[in-house]
C-alpha positions as CSV (number, residue, x, y, z in Angstrom):
1,M,0.0,0.0,0.0
2,V,1.1,3.4,-0.9
3,W,0.7,6.1,2.0
4,P,0.8,9.9,2.0
5,S,4.3,11.1,2.1
6,D,3.5,13.8,4.9
7,M,1.8,11.1,7.2
8,D,3.8,10.3,10.4
9,D,4.7,6.9,11.8
10,A,2.0,6.8,14.4
11,N,-1.0,7.6,12.1
12,R,0.3,5.2,9.6
13,R,0.6,2.3,12.1
14,Q,-2.9,3.1,13.4
15,L,-4.2,3.4,9.8
16,E,-2.7,-0.2,9.2
17,A,-4.2,-1.5,12.3
18,V,-7.7,-0.2,11.2
19,I,-7.2,-1.5,7.8
20,G,-6.2,-4.8,9.2
21,L,-9.3,-4.9,11.5
22,G,-11.3,-3.9,8.4
23,E,-9.8,-6.9,6.4
24,R,-11.1,-9.2,9.0
25,S,-14.4,-7.8,10.1
26,I,-15.8,-5.9,6.8
27,K,-16.9,-7.9,3.9
28,K,-14.2,-8.4,1.3
29,S,-16.3,-6.5,-1.2
30,Y,-15.7,-3.1,0.7
31,Y,-11.9,-3.4,1.1
32,P,-11.2,-2.7,-2.7
33,E,-13.2,0.5,-2.8
34,L,-11.3,1.8,0.3
35,R,-8.1,1.1,-1.5
36,R,-9.2,2.8,-4.5
37,R,-10.1,5.8,-2.7
38,L,-6.7,6.0,-0.8
39,N,-4.9,5.7,-4.0
40,E,-6.8,8.6,-5.5
41,L,-6.4,10.7,-2.5
42,E,-2.5,10.0,-2.8
43,R,-2.4,10.9,-6.4
44,F,-4.5,14.1,-5.7
45,R,-1.8,15.1,-2.9
46,G,1.0,14.4,-5.2
47,L,-0.6,16.6,-8.0
48,L,-1.0,19.5,-5.3
49,N,2.6,19.1,-4.5
50,Q,3.6,19.6,-8.0
51,I,1.6,22.8,-8.4
52,G,3.9,25.9,-8.5
53,E,1.6,28.0,-6.2
54,M,1.5,27.5,-2.6
55,I,-2.0,26.1,-1.2
56,F,-3.3,26.8,2.4
57,V,-6.3,25.2,3.8
58,L,-7.6,27.2,6.7
59,S,-10.4,26.2,9.2
60,L,-13.1,29.0,9.6
61,P,-13.7,31.2,11.3
62,D,-10.3,31.2,13.4
63,C,-8.3,31.0,10.0
64,R,-5.9,28.3,11.3
65,I,-3.9,26.3,8.9
66,V,-5.1,22.8,8.8
67,D,-3.3,21.7,5.5
68,I,-0.7,22.7,2.9
69,N,1.0,21.4,-0.1
70,G,4.6,20.8,-0.6
71,T,5.2,23.9,-2.5
72,V,4.7,25.9,0.8
73,L,7.6,24.2,2.5
74,Q,9.8,24.6,-0.5
75,L,9.3,28.4,-0.8
76,M,9.0,29.3,2.8
77,R,11.8,27.0,4.1
78,C,10.0,25.9,7.1
79,D,8.9,22.4,8.5
80,R,5.3,21.2,8.3
81,A,5.0,21.3,12.1
82,E,6.2,25.0,12.2
83,I,3.0,25.9,10.0
84,I,0.2,23.7,10.7
85,G,-2.1,25.1,13.5
86,R,-0.7,28.6,13.2
87,E,-3.1,31.6,12.3
88,F,-2.7,32.4,8.5
89,S,-2.1,36.1,9.5
90,D,0.8,35.3,11.5
91,L,2.7,34.4,8.1
92,L,1.9,37.8,6.7
93,A,4.3,41.0,7.1
94,P,2.9,43.3,9.9
95,E,2.5,46.2,7.7
96,L,0.5,44.2,5.1
97,R,-1.8,42.1,7.2
98,V,-5.3,42.1,6.1
99,D,-8.7,41.4,7.7
100,L,-9.2,37.7,6.6
101,D,-12.8,37.6,7.9
102,E,-13.5,40.6,5.6
103,A,-11.3,38.9,2.8
104,F,-13.2,35.7,3.0
105,G,-16.6,37.2,3.3
106,A,-19.7,36.8,5.7
107,D,-21.0,33.3,6.5
108,E,-23.9,33.8,4.3
109,T,-21.6,34.2,1.0
110,E,-22.2,31.7,-1.4
111,D,-19.5,29.1,-2.0
112,D,-19.3,29.9,-5.7
113,A,-18.7,33.6,-5.2
114,P,-15.6,35.0,-6.9
115,P,-12.3,34.7,-4.9
116,T,-10.8,37.8,-3.2
117,T,-7.5,38.8,-4.5
118,I,-4.9,40.8,-2.6
119,Q,-1.2,41.4,-2.9
120,T,1.0,40.9,0.5
121,R,4.3,39.6,1.7
122,L,4.7,36.1,3.4
123,T,7.5,36.2,6.0
124,G,6.9,32.6,7.3
125,C,8.9,31.6,10.2
126,G,11.2,34.6,9.8
127,C,13.4,32.9,7.3
128,C,11.7,34.0,4.0
129,D,10.2,37.2,2.5
130,I,8.1,36.5,-0.5
131,M,5.8,39.1,-2.3
132,V,2.7,37.0,-3.2
133,E,-0.7,37.3,-4.8
134,L,-3.4,35.7,-2.5
135,S,-6.6,34.2,-4.0
136,L,-9.0,33.6,-1.0
137,R,-12.1,31.5,-1.6
138,R,-14.7,30.1,1.1
139,R,-15.6,26.3,0.7
140,R,-18.0,24.1,2.4
141,Y,-17.6,20.3,2.9
142,H,-20.7,18.7,4.4
143,A,-21.5,20.9,7.4
144,T,-17.9,22.3,7.8
145,R,-16.9,25.6,6.3
146,Y,-13.2,26.2,5.5
147,G,-11.0,28.6,3.6
148,V,-8.6,27.8,0.7
149,V,-5.8,30.5,0.1
150,V,-3.7,30.0,-3.2
151,A,-0.6,32.2,-2.9
152,R,1.3,33.0,-6.2
153,D,4.8,34.1,-6.0
154,I,4.9,37.3,-7.9
155,R,8.5,38.6,-7.3
156,R,9.5,37.8,-10.9
157,Q,6.2,39.4,-12.1
158,I,7.1,42.5,-9.9
159,E,10.5,42.5,-11.2
160,A,9.2,42.3,-14.8
161,E,6.7,45.1,-14.3
162,Q,9.4,47.4,-12.6
163,N,11.7,46.6,-15.7
164,A,9.0,47.4,-18.1
165,R,8.2,50.7,-16.3
166,N,11.9,51.4,-16.5
167,A,12.2,50.6,-20.0
168,H,9.1,52.8,-20.9
169,Q,10.7,55.5,-18.9
170,R,14.1,55.0,-20.7
171,L,12.3,55.3,-24.0
172,I,10.4,58.4,-22.9
173,D,13.6,60.0,-21.8
174,A,15.2,58.9,-25.1
175,I,12.4,60.4,-27.1
176,E,12.6,63.6,-25.1
177,S,16.4,63.7,-25.7
178,L,16.2,63.7,-29.4
179,P,17.0,67.0,-31.1
180,D,14.0,66.6,-33.7
181,A,10.3,66.6,-33.2
182,F,9.2,63.0,-32.7
183,A,5.9,61.3,-32.6
184,I,4.3,57.8,-32.8
185,Y,0.8,57.1,-34.0
186,D,-0.7,53.5,-33.4
187,A,-2.5,51.3,-36.1
188,E,-5.5,53.3,-35.8
189,D,-3.8,56.6,-36.4
190,R,-4.0,57.9,-33.0
191,L,-1.1,59.7,-31.2
192,V,0.4,57.5,-28.7
193,V,3.8,59.3,-27.5
194,Y,5.5,62.4,-28.6
195,N,8.5,64.7,-27.2
196,S,8.0,68.3,-26.2
197,R,9.5,69.4,-29.6
198,Y,6.6,68.1,-31.5
199,P,4.0,70.7,-30.2
200,E,6.8,73.2,-30.5
201,T,7.3,72.7,-33.9
202,Y,3.6,72.7,-34.5
203,A,2.6,75.6,-32.3
204,A,-0.6,76.3,-34.2
205,S,-1.7,72.8,-33.6
206,R,-0.8,72.6,-30.1
207,A,-4.3,72.5,-28.7
208,A,-4.9,69.2,-30.5
209,I,-1.7,67.6,-29.8
210,A,-2.5,65.1,-27.0
211,P,-2.3,61.1,-26.4
212,G,-5.2,59.5,-28.3
213,Q,-6.0,62.2,-30.9
214,P,-6.3,61.2,-34.4
215,F,-3.6,62.3,-36.9
216,I,-6.3,63.9,-39.0
217,A,-7.7,66.0,-36.1
218,I,-4.3,67.4,-35.5
219,L,-3.9,68.4,-39.3
220,K,-7.3,70.0,-39.2
221,E,-6.5,72.0,-36.1
222,G,-3.3,73.4,-37.9
223,L,-5.2,74.0,-41.1
224,A,-7.8,76.1,-39.1
225,N,-5.0,78.1,-37.6
226,G,-2.9,78.6,-40.8
227,Q,-0.1,76.1,-39.9
228,Y,0.6,75.1,-43.5
229,P,1.3,78.1,-45.8
230,E,1.4,75.7,-48.9
231,A,-2.1,74.7,-48.2
232,V,-3.9,78.2,-48.5
233,G,-6.5,78.2,-51.0
234,R,-6.5,74.3,-51.5
235,E,-7.1,73.0,-48.1
236,E,-9.1,69.9,-48.9
237,E,-6.8,68.9,-51.7
238,W,-3.5,69.6,-49.5
239,L,-5.4,67.5,-46.5
240,A,-5.9,64.6,-48.9
241,E,-2.4,64.6,-50.1
242,R,-0.9,64.9,-46.8
243,L,-3.1,61.9,-45.3
244,A,-1.9,59.7,-48.4
245,K,1.7,60.5,-47.7
246,H,1.2,59.8,-44.0
247,R,-0.5,56.5,-44.6
248,N,1.9,55.4,-47.3
249,P,5.2,57.0,-46.5
250,H,7.8,57.0,-49.2
251,G,10.9,59.4,-48.7
252,A,11.1,62.6,-46.9
253,V,8.8,65.8,-47.4
254,E,10.0,69.3,-47.1
255,Q,7.4,71.3,-45.3
256,P,7.3,75.0,-44.8
257,L,6.0,76.8,-41.6
258,P,4.1,80.1,-41.1
259,D,7.1,81.6,-39.3
260,G,9.7,81.1,-41.9
261,R,11.0,77.8,-40.7
262,W,11.2,74.6,-42.8
263,V,11.0,71.0,-41.4
264,L,11.8,67.8,-43.1
265,V,9.0,65.3,-42.4
266,R,10.3,61.4,-42.3
267,E,7.9,58.8,-41.5
268,R,7.9,55.0,-41.5
269,R,5.5,52.3,-40.8
270,T,6.3,49.5,-38.4
271,Q,5.3,45.8,-38.8
272,N,2.4,46.1,-36.5
273,G,1.0,49.3,-38.4
274,E,2.2,52.1,-36.2
275,T,3.6,55.2,-37.8
276,V,6.8,56.6,-36.4
277,G,7.6,60.2,-37.6
278,E,10.5,62.7,-37.1
279,R,10.4,66.4,-38.0
280,T,13.9,68.0,-38.4
281,D,14.3,71.7,-38.6
282,I,16.1,72.3,-42.0
283,T,15.7,76.0,-41.9
284,E,19.5,76.7,-41.9
285,L,19.9,74.2,-44.6
286,K,17.3,75.9,-46.7
287,R,18.9,79.3,-46.1
288,R,22.2,77.7,-47.4
289,E,20.4,76.1,-50.3
290,H,19.1,79.5,-51.3
291,D,22.6,81.1,-50.8
292,L,24.1,78.3,-52.9
293,I,21.4,78.7,-55.7
294,A,22.3,82.5,-55.7
295,A,25.8,81.7,-55.8
296,K,25.3,79.3,-58.6
297,R,23.6,82.1,-60.5
298,R,26.4,84.6,-59.8
299,I,28.9,82.1,-60.9
300,E,27.0,81.2,-64.1
301,D,26.9,85.1,-64.8
302,Q,30.6,85.2,-64.1
303,A,31.2,82.2,-66.3
304,N,29.2,83.9,-69.2
305,D,31.4,87.2,-68.5
306,L,34.4,85.0,-68.5
307,R,33.5,83.2,-71.7
308,R,32.9,86.6,-73.3
309,L,36.2,87.8,-72.0
310,A,37.9,84.8,-73.2
311,E,36.4,85.5,-76.6
312,D,37.5,88.9,-76.5
313,L,41.0,87.7,-75.4
314,R,41.2,85.2,-78.2
315,Q,40.4,87.9,-80.6
316,A,42.9,90.3,-79.0
317,H,45.4,87.4,-79.1
318,D,44.6,86.8,-82.8
319,R,45.2,90.5,-83.4
320,A,48.4,90.5,-81.3
321,E,49.7,87.5,-83.1
322,A,48.9,89.3,-86.5
323,A,50.6,92.3,-85.4
324,R,53.6,90.2,-84.0
325,Q,53.9,88.4,-87.2
326,A,53.9,91.7,-89.0
327,A,56.5,93.1,-86.8
328,E,58.6,90.0,-87.2
329,R,58.3,90.4,-91.1
330,A,59.2,94.1,-90.7
331,S,62.2,93.2,-88.4
332,R,63.4,90.5,-90.8
333,A,63.0,93.2,-93.7
334,K,64.8,95.8,-91.6
335,S,67.7,93.4,-90.8
336,E,68.1,92.1,-94.5
337,F,67.9,95.6,-95.7
338,L,70.8,96.9,-93.1
339,A,72.8,93.7,-93.9
340,M,72.4,94.6,-97.7
341,M,73.2,98.3,-97.1
342,S,76.1,97.4,-94.8
343,H,77.8,95.4,-97.6
344,E,77.1,98.2,-100.0
345,L,78.6,100.9,-97.6
346,R,81.9,98.6,-96.6
347,T,83.1,98.7,-100.1
348,P,83.5,102.5,-100.6
349,L,84.4,103.0,-97.0
350,N,87.3,100.4,-97.4
351,A,88.7,102.4,-100.4
352,I,88.2,105.8,-98.4
353,I,90.2,104.3,-95.6
354,G,92.9,102.8,-97.9
355,F,93.4,106.0,-99.7
356,S,93.5,108.1,-96.7
357,D,96.1,105.6,-95.3
358,M,98.3,106.1,-98.3
359,M,97.9,109.8,-98.0
360,V,98.9,109.6,-94.5
361,S,101.8,107.5,-95.1
362,R,102.9,109.7,-98.0
363,C,103.5,106.8,-100.2
364,F,103.8,109.1,-103.4
365,G,105.5,112.1,-101.7
366,A,104.6,115.0,-99.7
367,L,101.0,116.3,-99.9
368,G,102.0,120.0,-100.1
369,D,100.2,122.0,-97.4
370,A,100.6,120.4,-93.8
371,H,96.8,120.8,-93.3
372,Y,96.3,118.0,-96.0
373,G,98.0,115.6,-93.7
374,D,95.8,116.4,-90.9
375,Y,92.6,116.1,-93.2
376,A,93.9,112.7,-94.3
377,V,94.2,111.4,-90.7
378,S,90.6,112.8,-89.9
379,I,89.2,111.1,-93.1
380,R,91.0,107.8,-92.1
381,D,89.7,107.8,-88.5
382,S,86.2,108.8,-89.5
383,G,86.1,106.1,-92.0
384,Q,87.3,103.6,-89.4
385,H,84.7,104.5,-87.0
386,L,82.1,104.5,-89.7
387,L,83.3,101.1,-90.7
388,S,83.1,99.9,-87.0
389,I,79.4,101.0,-86.9
390,I,78.5,99.5,-90.1
391,N,80.1,96.2,-89.1
392,S,78.2,96.2,-85.7
393,I,75.0,96.8,-87.6
394,L,75.8,93.7,-90.0
395,D,76.6,91.6,-86.9
396,L,73.4,92.6,-85.1
397,A,71.2,92.1,-88.3
398,K,72.7,88.5,-88.6
399,M,72.0,87.7,-85.0
400,E,68.4,89.0,-85.3
401,V,67.6,87.0,-88.3
402,G,69.3,83.9,-86.9
403,K,72.0,83.7,-89.5
404,Y,75.0,84.1,-87.4
405,E,76.9,80.8,-87.1
406,L,79.3,80.4,-84.2
407,R,82.8,79.5,-84.9
408,E,83.6,77.6,-81.6
409,E,87.1,76.8,-80.3
410,L,88.6,76.9,-76.8
411,V,88.9,80.5,-75.7
412,A,91.3,81.6,-72.8
413,L,89.1,84.2,-71.3
414,G,92.1,85.8,-69.5
415,D,93.6,86.5,-72.8
416,V,90.7,88.2,-74.2
417,V,90.3,90.3,-71.1
418,A,94.0,91.4,-71.2
419,G,93.6,92.3,-75.1
420,S,90.6,94.3,-74.5
421,L,92.3,96.5,-71.8
422,V,95.2,97.0,-73.6
423,L,93.0,98.1,-76.5
424,L,90.9,100.5,-74.3
425,Q,94.0,101.7,-72.4
426,P,94.3,104.8,-74.4
427,T,90.9,105.9,-74.1
428,A,90.9,105.0,-70.2
429,A,94.0,107.1,-69.8
430,E,92.6,110.0,-71.8
431,R,89.5,110.0,-69.4
432,N,91.6,109.3,-66.2
433,V,89.8,106.1,-65.7
434,T,91.6,103.3,-63.8
435,M,91.2,99.7,-65.3
436,V,91.6,96.8,-62.8
437,R,91.8,93.1,-63.9
438,C,91.3,90.0,-61.5
439,I,91.2,86.7,-63.2
440,D,91.2,83.2,-61.3
441,P,94.5,81.7,-62.2
442,A,92.6,78.3,-62.3
443,L,90.0,79.4,-64.8
444,P,89.4,76.7,-67.5
445,A,89.0,77.6,-71.0
446,L,85.7,78.5,-72.5
447,L,84.2,76.6,-75.5
448,A,83.1,79.6,-77.5
449,D,83.3,82.0,-80.6
450,R,86.5,84.0,-79.9
451,G,85.3,86.8,-82.0
452,L,81.9,87.2,-80.0
453,I,83.8,86.8,-76.8
454,D,85.9,89.6,-77.5
455,L,83.0,91.7,-78.7
456,I,81.2,91.1,-75.4
457,V,84.3,92.0,-73.4
458,T,85.1,95.0,-75.3
459,N,81.7,96.5,-75.6
460,L,81.1,96.0,-71.9
461,V,84.5,97.6,-70.9
462,S,84.2,100.3,-73.5
463,N,80.7,101.3,-72.1
464,A,82.0,101.2,-68.6
465,V,84.9,103.5,-69.5
466,K,82.7,105.9,-71.6
467,F,80.2,106.2,-68.6
468,T,82.6,106.6,-65.8
469,R,84.0,110.0,-64.8
470,G,87.5,111.0,-64.3
471,G,89.3,109.4,-61.2
472,G,86.7,106.6,-61.5
473,R,87.6,102.9,-61.9
474,V,86.6,100.0,-64.1
475,A,87.1,96.4,-62.8
476,V,87.0,93.3,-64.9
477,A,86.9,89.7,-63.2
478,A,86.2,86.1,-64.1
479,R,85.8,83.1,-61.9
480,R,83.8,79.9,-61.6
481,S,80.3,80.0,-60.6
482,L,78.6,77.9,-58.1
483,G,77.0,75.8,-60.7
484,G,80.2,75.1,-62.5
485,G,80.0,77.5,-65.2
486,I,82.1,80.9,-65.6
487,D,81.0,84.3,-64.4
488,L,82.4,87.4,-66.2
489,V,82.1,90.7,-64.2
490,V,82.4,94.2,-65.4
491,A,82.1,96.7,-62.8
492,D,82.3,100.5,-62.7
493,T,81.9,103.6,-60.6
494,G,80.2,105.6,-63.3
495,I,77.1,107.4,-63.4
496,G,74.6,104.3,-63.1
497,M,71.2,103.9,-64.3
498,A,67.7,104.3,-62.8
499,P,65.6,101.0,-62.8
500,E,63.4,102.2,-65.6
501,D,66.2,102.7,-67.6
502,V,67.8,99.5,-67.4
503,P,65.5,97.7,-70.1
504,K,66.2,100.7,-72.5
505,A,69.9,99.8,-72.5
506,F,69.2,96.4,-74.1
507,R,67.3,97.9,-77.1
508,P,69.4,98.6,-80.2
509,F,69.8,102.3,-81.1
510,E,68.1,103.3,-77.8
511,Q,69.6,106.4,-75.8
512,L,68.4,107.1,-72.3
513,D,67.8,110.8,-72.8
514,Q,68.8,113.6,-74.8
515,S,71.2,114.9,-72.4
516,V,73.0,111.5,-72.1
517,A,73.1,111.2,-75.9
518,R,75.0,114.7,-76.0
519,C,77.5,114.0,-73.1
520,Y,78.2,110.3,-74.1
521,P,77.9,109.8,-77.9
522,G,77.3,106.5,-79.4
523,T,75.0,104.3,-81.5
524,G,73.3,102.3,-78.6
525,L,74.6,98.9,-80.0
526,G,77.1,97.9,-77.2
527,L,74.7,96.3,-74.9
528,P,72.5,94.7,-77.5
529,L,75.4,93.1,-79.2
530,A,76.8,91.8,-76.0
531,Q,73.3,90.4,-75.2
532,F,72.7,88.7,-78.5
533,S,76.4,87.3,-78.4
534,A,75.9,86.0,-74.9
535,E,72.4,84.4,-75.9
536,L,74.1,82.6,-78.6
537,H,76.5,80.9,-76.1
538,D,73.4,80.1,-73.8
539,A,74.7,82.7,-71.4
540,G,72.6,85.0,-69.2
541,I,73.3,88.8,-68.5
542,D,72.7,90.4,-65.2
543,I,72.7,94.2,-64.5
544,E,72.8,95.8,-61.1
545,S,73.1,99.5,-60.9
546,R,72.5,102.5,-58.8
547,V,72.4,106.2,-60.0
548,G,75.4,108.0,-59.2
549,E,77.6,105.1,-57.9
550,G,77.8,102.6,-60.8
551,T,76.9,99.6,-62.6
552,R,78.0,95.9,-62.5
553,I,77.2,93.5,-65.4
554,T,77.7,89.9,-64.9
555,V,77.8,87.3,-67.9
556,S,77.1,83.7,-66.8
557,F,78.3,81.0,-69.2
558,P,76.8,77.6,-68.3
559,S,78.8,74.8,-67.3
560,D,78.6,72.8,-70.6
561,R,80.8,75.5,-72.1
562,V,83.5,75.2,-69.7
563,S,86.5,73.0,-70.9
564,A,89.0,70.9,-68.5
565,A,91.9,72.8,-70.0
566,L,93.1,75.7,-68.1
567,S,93.0,79.2,-69.3
568,A,96.0,81.5,-69.7
569,A,95.5,84.6,-67.6
570,G,97.0,87.0,-70.0
571,P,100.1,89.1,-69.3
572,E,101.5,88.6,-65.9
573,P,100.2,91.6,-63.8
574,K,101.7,93.6,-61.1
575,T,101.1,92.0,-57.7
576,L,100.7,93.1,-54.3
577,N,101.0,90.5,-51.7
578,G,100.5,87.9,-54.3
579,E,97.0,89.3,-55.4
580,A,96.4,90.5,-58.8
581,V,96.0,94.3,-59.6
582,D,95.4,96.3,-62.7
583,V,97.6,95.9,-65.7
584,C,98.2,99.7,-66.0
585,P,101.4,101.0,-64.9
586,G,101.6,103.1,-61.8
587,H,98.0,101.9,-60.6
588,P,98.1,102.4,-56.8
589,H,94.8,100.6,-55.6
590,P,94.8,96.9,-55.2
591,C,91.6,95.0,-56.3
592,T,91.0,91.4,-55.1
593,L,88.4,89.0,-56.9
594,D,86.2,89.0,-53.7
595,H,86.4,93.0,-53.8
596,I,84.9,93.0,-57.2
597,M,82.4,90.1,-56.9
598,D,81.0,91.6,-53.5
599,W,80.8,95.1,-54.9
600,Q,77.2,96.4,-53.9
601,A,74.8,98.1,-56.2
602,P,71.5,96.5,-55.7
603,C,69.0,99.3,-56.3
604,A,68.3,98.6,-60.2
605,T,68.6,95.0,-61.3
606,H,67.7,93.5,-64.6
607,R,68.2,89.9,-65.9
608,H,68.4,88.7,-69.6
609,R,68.4,85.0,-70.5
């Protein structure tokens, strides 16, 4: 036989004795029925023990506990003996105790009356604290009334409810913290939740914005108060369009407001049919868009102006190109004419010079009057001067038309400088101008046209002597440059040039002004010839000049024209402490290479390449 698990040994032995007596004294037909009922009672009690709720059976009206299921012992962690016989109210927390008589109802309450439900805490025997929901119901068994209390542990439910409240509050806080207006409408298009920026955005609709309000009612409130400028004059049509976009949202909608603001409306449908909407203030973006459109128009206008200007420039360029070509043709014609005329003039000039030489040398006897000899010398000198001018014009013409061919050889620059100084020494002595030479003894030879190098040196030194007053100095130096080439420097302490006059000095036949032309006669071909000659050797010319203090001209030959062979430095100059000085006898002032190269005249600078 299977006995109830909570039956003590004494009751079990007593029950066994009764059953044994019954077996002997009661008819055998009653014993199986008793066994069946005991088994059913045991199965019923087992089922009660498996129920998760605690079940208390109370005697009424004293509300003492007469029976419990096993769940009570598990959750309250007490022995059965500690609970059976106690008043049920003793198990409740003192501050939450209830009037059980009132909870169970009066004696006349029907047994099938609905149960009374309350929430309280069970403290048990002091070793538990359980928040429960009590369901109290009155029952009758034969003439006995008793109460049944079902206590459900609701701690997890309370925790879940609290978590739900916390989550809801976090959601509300998150929605409120959004920088944009936010609202949620349920599946029936009623407003559920929104943040404070939603009514702020739609101030004219504020009276209708409240939980439970239909979306269409809020729209109509806004229409009535002029909330939507784009709807003026077409309210019904606008309302239908807005509702269609709201119920079937696709993309964002830009919406102007009466106070000049713009909002971007973005709405989305959730799976359960709710509508989530955001309203972003895009007023600043619209202002920038307006500015960008205005700027685009201005840029397009400027582009049109630039296109017109470009067309004007193209036409001007075409005209300038045509003028340049015409000028080049005129220049070539001029140069060809000068070259032809120079050849035509040289033949009679050579005859004049030859016959005047014969007369000066008296090859065929005396000329008679002594004045004829002086006339013959003047004729010869004038002819030689005119021939020199014609030769210069002829050389310049060849250079301009690109017909001059270099006759390259290794040139000792020191020899060319020495020869030029000797040639110009009489003129310098006549003008009381001191000439100084400083050539680097280790200077290599230069691959160049000797005639043009001599022309460069002679013209530069001649100009320096011509424009230097009495008592002044002209210095000539040559040394290696930092780039591996050779720098030829001609410096003087002459009258100098103003910055605006420097470019004029390189134009053929150009005179700086009338007063200079009268005081310093010449054709104006010296510097142009030196420039063209330098350019034929890929050399550049730099001019540094200061009015009243002097001029320094530097001709820079590139490194690919420098030979490994050493150049001769010309006739051995006088020396002072081993440093080269001028080749003129009796010159009292030494001039080192550094002295010449560091000579300062920075006011007017001009470079030709």
